[in-house]
C-alpha positions as CSV (number, residue, x, y, z in Angstrom):
1,M,-22.5,-17.7,-29.9
2,S,-19.4,-15.5,-29.3
3,K,-16.0,-17.2,-28.6
4,Y,-15.1,-14.3,-26.3
5,A,-15.7,-14.4,-22.6
6,V,-14.7,-10.7,-22.1
7,E,-14.7,-7.8,-24.5
8,V,-13.3,-4.4,-23.3
9,D,-14.1,-1.7,-25.9
10,H,-12.4,1.7,-25.7
11,V,-12.8,1.9,-21.9
12,S,-11.6,5.0,-20.1
13,M,-12.0,5.7,-16.3
14,L,-12.0,9.2,-14.9
15,F,-11.7,10.1,-11.2
16,N,-12.2,13.6,-9.8
17,M,-9.6,14.1,-7.0
18,S,-10.3,17.0,-4.6
19,G,-7.5,19.5,-4.9
20,E,-8.0,21.1,-1.5
21,K,-8.7,20.3,2.1
22,V,-12.3,20.5,3.3
23,D,-12.7,20.3,7.1
24,N,-16.3,19.2,7.4
25,I,-19.3,18.0,5.5
26,K,-21.1,21.3,5.8
27,E,-18.2,23.2,4.2
28,Y,-18.0,20.5,1.4
29,F,-21.7,21.1,0.4
30,V,-21.4,24.9,0.6
31,R,-18.4,24.8,-1.7
32,L,-20.1,22.3,-4.0
33,L,-23.3,24.3,-4.3
34,T,-21.4,27.6,-4.8
35,R,-19.1,25.9,-7.3
36,K,-16.0,26.7,-5.2
37,L,-14.9,23.1,-4.9
38,N,-11.9,22.4,-7.1
39,Y,-11.2,19.0,-8.6
40,E,-8.2,17.6,-10.2
41,E,-9.0,15.1,-13.0
42,F,-7.2,11.8,-13.0
43,W,-7.6,9.3,-15.9
44,A,-6.9,5.9,-14.4
45,L,-7.6,4.2,-17.7
46,R,-7.4,5.6,-21.2
47,D,-9.0,4.0,-24.3
48,I,-8.4,0.4,-23.3
49,S,-9.5,-2.3,-25.7
50,F,-8.9,-6.1,-25.7
51,K,-10.8,-9.4,-26.0
52,I,-10.4,-12.6,-24.0
53,E,-11.4,-15.9,-25.5
54,K,-13.2,-18.5,-23.4
55,G,-10.6,-20.6,-21.6
56,D,-7.8,-18.1,-21.9
57,R,-5.7,-17.1,-18.9
58,V,-4.6,-13.5,-19.3
59,G,-2.0,-11.9,-17.1
60,V,-2.3,-8.1,-16.4
61,M,1.1,-6.5,-15.7
62,G,2.3,-3.0,-15.0
63,F,4.0,-0.9,-12.4
64,N,2.1,0.6,-9.4
65,G,-0.4,3.1,-10.6
66,A,-0.7,1.6,-14.0
67,G,-4.4,1.0,-13.7
68,K,-4.5,-2.7,-13.1
69,S,-6.8,-2.8,-10.1
70,T,-9.1,-0.2,-11.7
71,L,-9.3,-2.4,-14.8
72,L,-10.2,-5.5,-12.7
73,K,-13.0,-3.5,-11.0
74,V,-14.4,-2.3,-14.3
75,V,-14.5,-5.8,-15.8
76,A,-16.0,-7.2,-12.6
77,G,-18.7,-4.5,-12.7
78,V,-17.7,-2.9,-9.5
79,L,-17.0,0.4,-11.4
80,K,-18.8,1.7,-14.4
81,P,-16.4,3.1,-17.0
82,T,-16.6,6.8,-17.8
83,M,-16.3,6.0,-21.5
84,G,-16.5,2.7,-23.4
85,S,-18.1,-0.6,-22.6
86,V,-17.4,-4.0,-21.2
87,K,-19.2,-7.2,-22.3
88,V,-18.9,-10.2,-20.0
89,R,-20.4,-13.6,-20.9
90,G,-21.0,-16.0,-18.0
91,V,-20.8,-16.1,-14.2
92,V,-18.0,-14.0,-12.8
93,A,-16.1,-14.6,-9.5
94,P,-14.2,-11.5,-8.6
95,M,-11.4,-12.2,-6.2
96,I,-10.9,-8.5,-5.3
97,E,-11.8,-6.6,-2.2
98,L,-13.5,-9.7,-0.8
99,G,-16.3,-8.9,1.6
100,A,-16.6,-5.3,0.5
101,G,-20.4,-5.7,0.2
102,F,-20.9,-7.1,3.8
103,D,-23.1,-5.3,6.3
104,M,-21.2,-5.2,9.5
105,N,-24.4,-5.2,11.7
106,Y,-25.6,-8.5,10.2
107,T,-24.3,-11.9,11.2
108,G,-22.1,-14.0,9.0
109,K,-25.1,-16.2,8.1
110,E,-27.2,-13.2,7.0
111,N,-24.3,-11.9,5.0
112,I,-24.0,-15.1,3.1
113,F,-27.4,-14.4,1.6
114,L,-26.8,-10.7,1.2
115,Y,-23.4,-10.9,-0.3
116,G,-24.4,-13.9,-2.4
117,A,-27.4,-12.0,-3.8
118,T,-25.1,-9.1,-4.9
119,M,-23.1,-11.7,-6.9
120,G,-26.2,-12.9,-8.6
121,Y,-26.7,-16.2,-6.7
122,P,-30.3,-17.2,-6.2
123,R,-31.4,-17.8,-2.6
124,R,-32.2,-21.4,-3.2
125,F,-28.7,-22.0,-4.5
126,L,-27.2,-20.3,-1.4
127,E,-29.4,-22.4,0.8
128,E,-28.0,-25.5,-0.9
129,K,-24.4,-24.3,-0.6
130,Y,-24.8,-22.9,2.9
131,D,-23.1,-25.8,4.8
132,E,-20.3,-26.0,2.3
133,I,-19.7,-22.2,2.5
134,V,-19.5,-22.3,6.3
135,E,-17.3,-25.4,6.4
136,F,-14.8,-23.9,3.9
137,S,-14.7,-20.6,5.7
138,E,-13.8,-22.4,9.0
139,L,-15.9,-19.9,10.9
140,G,-17.9,-22.5,12.9
141,K,-20.1,-21.0,15.6
142,F,-18.9,-17.4,14.7
143,I,-21.2,-17.6,11.6
144,N,-24.0,-16.5,13.9
145,S,-22.1,-13.5,15.3
146,P,-22.3,-10.0,13.9
147,M,-19.6,-9.3,11.4
148,K,-18.5,-6.2,13.2
149,N,-16.9,-8.6,15.6
150,Y,-15.0,-10.4,12.8
151,S,-11.3,-9.9,12.1
152,S,-10.3,-8.9,8.6
153,G,-9.1,-12.4,8.0
154,M,-12.5,-13.9,9.0
155,K,-14.3,-11.5,6.6
156,S,-12.0,-12.4,3.8
157,R,-12.4,-16.1,4.4
158,L,-16.2,-15.8,4.3
159,G,-16.1,-13.6,1.2
160,F,-13.8,-16.1,-0.6
161,A,-16.0,-19.1,0.4
162,I,-19.1,-17.3,-1.0
163,A,-17.4,-16.1,-4.2
164,T,-16.1,-19.6,-5.0
165,A,-19.3,-21.5,-4.0
166,V,-20.2,-21.9,-7.6
167,K,-17.9,-22.8,-10.5
168,P,-17.6,-19.5,-12.3
169,D,-17.1,-19.0,-16.1
170,I,-14.6,-16.1,-15.4
171,L,-12.2,-15.7,-12.5
172,I,-10.9,-12.2,-11.8
173,L,-7.9,-12.6,-9.5
174,D,-5.7,-10.1,-7.8
175,E,-2.3,-11.5,-6.8
176,V,-2.4,-9.5,-3.5
177,L,-5.4,-11.5,-2.3
178,S,-5.1,-12.3,1.4
179,V,-7.5,-14.8,2.9
180,G,-6.2,-15.6,6.4
181,D,-3.4,-17.8,7.8
182,A,-1.0,-19.9,5.9
183,A,-3.1,-23.1,6.0
184,F,-6.2,-21.3,4.7
185,K,-4.1,-19.6,2.0
186,E,-2.9,-22.9,0.8
187,K,-6.5,-24.3,0.7
188,S,-7.8,-21.2,-1.1
189,E,-4.9,-21.4,-3.7
190,Q,-5.7,-25.0,-4.4
191,R,-9.4,-24.1,-5.0
192,I,-8.3,-21.5,-7.5
193,L,-6.0,-24.0,-9.3
194,D,-8.9,-26.5,-9.4
195,L,-11.1,-23.8,-11.1
196,M,-8.3,-23.1,-13.6
197,D,-8.0,-26.8,-14.4
198,D,-11.7,-26.9,-15.2
199,G,-11.1,-24.4,-18.1
200,V,-12.3,-21.3,-16.4
201,T,-11.4,-18.0,-18.1
202,V,-8.9,-16.1,-16.0
203,L,-7.9,-12.4,-15.7
204,F,-4.9,-12.3,-13.4
205,V,-3.0,-9.3,-12.1
206,S,0.6,-9.9,-11.1
207,H,4.0,-8.2,-10.8
208,S,5.7,-11.7,-11.1
209,T,6.6,-12.7,-14.6
210,E,7.3,-16.2,-13.3
211,R,3.7,-16.6,-12.0
212,V,2.3,-15.1,-15.2
213,K,4.3,-17.6,-17.3
214,K,3.2,-20.4,-15.1
215,I,-0.5,-19.6,-15.0
216,C,-1.3,-17.6,-18.2
217,N,-1.1,-18.2,-21.9
218,K,-1.6,-14.6,-22.8
219,A,-0.8,-11.2,-21.2
220,I,-1.3,-7.4,-21.5
221,I,0.9,-4.6,-20.1
222,L,-0.5,-1.3,-18.8
223,T,1.4,1.9,-18.3
224,K,-0.2,5.1,-16.8
225,G,-3.6,3.8,-17.7
226,Q,-2.8,2.8,-21.2
227,L,-2.5,-0.6,-22.8
228,I,0.9,-0.6,-24.5
229,A,1.4,-4.3,-25.4
230,S,-0.6,-7.6,-25.7
231,G,0.3,-11.0,-26.9
232,D,1.4,-14.4,-25.7
233,A,2.6,-14.6,-22.1
234,E,6.2,-15.5,-22.8
235,S,6.7,-12.5,-25.1
236,M,4.9,-10.0,-22.8
237,C,6.9,-11.2,-19.8
238,S,10.1,-10.5,-21.7
239,I,9.0,-7.0,-22.5
240,Y,7.9,-6.4,-18.9
241,T,11.3,-7.6,-17.7
242,E,13.1,-5.2,-20.0
243,M,10.8,-2.4,-18.6
244,I,11.8,-3.3,-15.1
245,N,15.5,-3.4,-15.9
246,S,15.4,0.0,-17.6
247,R,13.8,1.8,-14.8
């Protein structure tokens, strides 16, 4: 059995950005079929390789546009890399874009089973965890209302409650996670800390060297989609601080 929870092997991610304005969908398809639609290629990630051992807590640092969020989505399976491969061993809880898979015409209750299924949870498991999910989300009677009537905070709270209903093997965490009011944020942060205390493998994006040193034992640094340094958290935070001061 491999000692690695995550293996990222020569991963590159290409996005085609439209280089011109198209006023409507008809014009878009006409230009596409006649090959008159121009694209600008943007490589968000370039030849990224690293391995995360089980139980490691790895910080991901880099300036805006470095490719951090794209990397998280590739590891979480939200995006398929243009080149390279990712191997993930175990149950993954991605704390990014919570609720992105919700159907706004369905109720919160229906979305628990829909969203949970997209995360690979069996229906029986979701039935067993249903009351716990509703209680943690604090949605009460709103759980039977269509999600199109939910606020963004309510959607995030439900998404977080579903994603953390099971103890994951790998936690993918974006520091900008927002899950409601101050009291709920405190509760959600405690749940994340509890997961970390249980030895969960962590991939954690952050701009804060202090938080990386506090939470992580290892770290990597991205610049313009390329991995430029990796090592123990203390050393990587020192390098990143020098990068900030030299800007």
